[in-house]
C-alpha positions in Angstrom: 0.0 0.0 0.0 1.2 3.5 -0.8 0.6 4.8 2.7 2.9 2.2 4.1 5.6 3.0 1.5 5.4 6.7 2.5 5.7 5.9 6.2 8.8 3.7 5.7 11.4 6.4 5.4 14.5 4.2 6.2 15.6 4.1 2.6 14.7 7.7 1.7 16.9 10.6 1.2 16.3 13.8 3.2 14.4 15.4 0.3 12.3 12.2 -0.3 11.4 12.2 3.4 10.1 15.8 2.9 8.0 14.7 -0.1 6.6 11.7 1.8 5.9 13.9 4.9 4.0 16.5 2.9 1.8 13.9 1.2 1.0 12.1 4.4 0.2 15.4 6.1 -1.9 16.8 3.2 -3.5 13.8 1.4 -6.5 15.7 0.1 -4.3 18.3 -1.6 -2.5 15.6 -3.7 -5.7 15.1 -5.7 -5.3 18.4 -7.4 -1.6 19.2 -7.2 0.8 18.7 -10.2 4.4 17.6 -9.7 5.7 21.2 -9.8 3.2 22.3 -7.1 4.1 19.3 -4.9 7.8 20.1 -5.3 7.3 23.7 -4.2 5.3 22.6 -1.2 7.9 20.0 -0.2 10.8 22.5 -0.8 12.4 20.4 -3.5 12.4 20.1 -7.3 10.0 18.6 -9.8 12.7 16.2 -11.0 13.2 14.9 -7.4 9.4 14.3 -7.2 9.5 12.3 -10.4 12.5 10.2 -9.2 10.8 9.6 -5.9 7.6 8.3 -7.6 9.7 6.0 -9.8 11.5 4.8 -6.7 8.1 3.7 -5.3 7.4 1.7 -8.5 5.5 4.2 -10.7 6.2 5.4 -14.1 6.0 9.0 -12.9 4.1 11.4 -10.8 0.8 11.2 -12.8 0.6 7.4 -12.3 1.5 7.7 -8.6 -1.1 10.4 -8.2 -3.9 8.3 -9.7 -2.9 5.3 -7.5 -2.7 7.5 -4.4 -6.2 9.0 -5.1 -7.7 5.6 -5.4 -6.1 4.2 -2.3 -6.8 7.3 -0.2 -10.4 7.5 -1.4 -11.0 4.0 0.0 -9.4 4.9 3.3 -11.2 8.2 3.6 -14.7 6.8 2.9 -15.5 4.3 5.3 -14.0 3.2 8.6 -14.4 6.1 11.0 -18.0 6.9 11.0 -17.8 7.9 14.7 -15.6 10.8 13.6 -18.6 12.6 12.3 -19.4 13.5 15.9 -16.9 16.3 15.7 -16.4 16.9 12.0 -16.5 20.4 10.5 -18.8 21.4 7.7 -15.9 21.7 5.3 -14.6 18.2 6.2 -18.1 16.8 5.9 -18.4 18.2 2.4 -15.0 16.9 1.4 -15.8 13.4 2.9 -19.1 13.2 1.1 -17.6 14.1 -2.2 -14.9 11.4 -1.7 -17.5 8.9 -0.7 -19.7 9.5 -3.8 -16.6 9.3 -6.1 -15.5 6.1 -4.5 -18.8 4.3 -4.4 -19.8 5.3 -8.0 -16.4 4.2 -9.3 -16.7 0.8 -7.5 -20.3 0.4 -8.8 -19.1 1.1 -12.4 -16.3 -1.4 -11.9 -18.8 -4.2 -10.9 -21.1 -3.7 -13.8 -19.9 -4.2 -17.4 -21.4 -2.4 -20.3 -22.6 -5.8 -21.6 -24.6 -6.4 -18.4 -26.1 -2.9 -18.7 -27.0 -3.4 -22.3 -28.8 -6.7 -21.6 -30.7 -5.1 -18.7 -31.7 -2.1 -20.8 -32.9 -4.4 -23.6 -35.3 -6.0 -21.2 -36.6 -2.7 -19.8 -36.9 -1.0 -23.2 -39.2 -3.9 -24.5 -41.4 -3.7 -21.4 -44.6 -1.7 -21.5 -44.8 -1.9 -17.7 -42.0 -2.1 -15.1 -42.6 -3.3 -11.6 -40.1 -2.7 -8.8 -39.8 -4.7 -5.6 -37.9 -3.7 -2.5 -38.2 -3.1 1.2 -37.3 -0.4 3.7 -34.9 2.2 2.3 -34.8 0.4 -1.0 -38.5 0.8 -1.4 -38.3 4.5 -0.9 -35.6 4.7 -3.7 -37.8 2.7 -5.9 -40.8 4.9 -5.3 -38.8 7.9 -6.5 -37.7 5.9 -9.6 -41.3 5.2 -10.4 -42.3 8.8 -10.1 -39.5 9.7 -12.5 -40.6 7.0 -15.0 -44.2 8.0 -14.8 -43.2 11.6 -15.7 -41.9 10.4 -19.0 -44.9 8.2 -19.8 -43.5 4.8 -18.6 -45.9 2.7 -16.5 -44.0 1.8 -13.3 -45.0 0.8 -9.8 -43.1 0.0 -6.6 -44.1 -2.8 -4.2 -42.6 -4.1 -0.9 -44.1 -7.6 -1.4 -45.6 -9.8 -4.1 -49.4 -9.5 -4.7 -50.3 -12.8 -6.3 -53.7 -11.7 -7.5 -52.1 -8.7 -9.3 -49.2 -10.8 -10.6 -51.5 -13.5 -12.1 -53.2 -10.8 -14.3 -49.9 -9.6 -15.8 -49.0 -10.4 -19.4 -45.4 -11.9 -19.3 -44.4 -10.4 -22.7 -45.4 -6.9 -21.7 -43.9 -6.7 -18.2 -40.5 -6.7 -16.5 -39.8 -7.0 -12.8 -36.8 -5.4 -11.0 -36.1 -6.9 -7.5 -33.8 -5.2 -5.1 -32.0 -6.7 -2.1 -28.6 -5.6 -0.9 -28.0 -8.9 0.9 -29.7 -11.0 -1.8 -31.3 -13.0 1.0 -34.5 -11.1 1.8 -37.3 -13.8 1.8 -40.0 -11.5 0.5 -37.8 -10.4 -2.4 -36.6 -13.9 -3.2 -40.3 -15.0 -3.3 -41.2 -12.1 -5.6 -38.4 -12.9 -8.0 -39.2 -16.7 -8.0 -42.9 -16.1 -8.7 -42.3 -13.5 -11.3 -39.9 -15.7 -13.2 -42.1 -18.8 -12.8 -44.9 -16.8 -14.6 -42.5 -16.0 -17.5 -41.9 -12.4 -16.5 -38.4 -11.0 -17.3 -36.7 -10.4 -13.9 -33.7 -8.2 -13.0 -31.9 -8.4 -9.7 -30.2 -5.4 -8.1 -28.0 -7.0 -5.4 -24.6 -7.5 -3.9 -22.0 -9.3 -6.0 -21.0 -11.1 -2.8 -24.3 -13.0 -2.5 -25.8 -14.9 -5.5 -29.1 -16.2 -4.2 -31.2 -13.5 -5.7 -29.0 -13.2 -8.8 -29.5 -16.9 -9.6 -33.3 -16.5 -9.2 -33.5 -13.7 -11.7 -32.7 -13.7 -15.4 -30.3 -10.7 -15.3 -28.6 -8.8 -12.6 -26.8 -5.6 -11.7 -24.5 -5.3 -8.7 -24.9 -2.8 -5.9 -21.6 -2.0 -4.2 -21.5 -3.6 -0.8 -18.1 -3.7 0.7 -18.2 -5.0 4.3 -15.1 -2.9 5.1 -17.1 0.2 4.4 -19.3 0.7 7.4 -20.6 4.1 6.2 -24.4 3.4 5.8 -24.7 5.8 2.9 -22.5 3.7 0.6 -25.2 1.1 -0.5 -27.8 3.8 -0.9 -25.5 5.8 -3.1 -24.8 2.8 -5.2 -28.4 1.8 -5.7 -29.5 5.4 -6.5 -26.6 5.6 -9.1 -27.8 2.4 -10.8 -31.5 3.6 -10.8 -30.6 7.0 -12.1 -28.5 5.5 -14.9 -31.4 3.2 -15.9 -33.8 6.2 -15.8 -31.6 8.3 -18.1 -31.2 5.5 -20.6 -35.0 4.9 -20.7 -35.6 8.6 -21.0 -33.2 8.9 -23.9 -34.9 5.9 -25.6 -38.3 7.4 -25.0 -37.4 10.6 -26.8 -36.2 8.8 -30.0 
């Protein structure tokens, strides 16, 4: 890890120790600083910064900067939620931005464009889209349905399966989206099973770490759910990002 490399100063020159010390003391600044600015802040030269980055195993400062941003973003997002008891407004704004960037990047990494294309093909063919989720997921799905209704797409959110309603659906005209972060919610698993048993196209939005709901549905998209990230906003951000992406694709398709 880069942080450990920077802390291990035994093999560093005096100037390199100064660079490492500045980075460790000002990690947020590194996201926007170029090599010349870092050199000035660490009281050294740009060529020394470049040699230092190569010594750490990177082709140059730009590659080091990207790797550092990714690693620091992961450290900065999740593990000290208790710290918000005394956080300043400026720190909260910066932390929130970092959290959004990290979660969205991880969500994108989990979902290939081919998975998204398959899911969109199902939703674009459907005349009616039903969403299933519980608790906070249900609230996010209600918002999604309001957005879709605003562009003329029939969509409804449910927190459990209604068999009388489901039996009246035409399989070729409907799609079901079932959401469960854990992939183990009994009500959502039942909804997915019954929808698919009736020939209705089903899409799971679930964690990539649990496959029960994914295996029950025909297609799936992954919600970012890193157990190391205890920040409760992470999974909400990931789900909302996926829903907003699907909405924008359906809206663009609707306007054609």
